C-alpha angles and dihedrals in degrees: 000000000000113000116236112246117244117258115248119223129192114205112202114190134129094219112088093205091056092048092049096046093046091047090052094048096043095045088049086058090053100258124137105237134197127174139214125191097202143019098262092053090049092051091048092049094045090053092050099041139035115240127184093206142011128203104209124196113213096220113058127161097243103032141354120266092246091061089046091052090053093051094044092050088062096050103034109019096166095054112106110239121200119185117218117193142166089196106061120182138155089252094054094044092049091043090050094051093044091052099051106275113155095194143013123211124184122217129265092049133165116252088231091056092048093048092046091052092048093048092047094052094044090051091052089049092052092048090051090050091050090050091050090048091050091050090054092048091048091049093050093047091049092049091048091054091047091050092048090051091050092048091047091049091049091053094053114103116251113239 
């Protein structure tokens, strides 16, 4: 049986203690984790590597998380993006949703809640990928049958 690849998570936060603690918790759960301390580093890493999910802090030293979401949506649209903020507001929640966030977590959060949210979104992502894969397989099988029918029809003698 083929082993399922580990999910890759990018943690984007300007606080080193947050990056370290999230890395510890997420790696303990079996995820592959990379970190970025600002928006530009996150953009660079997301262009160079494929991540299943990003945890995006709203307040970063070089840009706000909403701007980062917008830029990341253009380069990696299928990556799940979860906003994490200690400064919740209607503006940030609406901005997050409008710019491609899949989730919104308010600090302080429980580790259980964070992990549940991550698992839930990664499961949805995997189900969507399976569905896309099935659509491609169905399309190919249908085209094969159509081609076989055309070939068969072309081989029939003309009366």
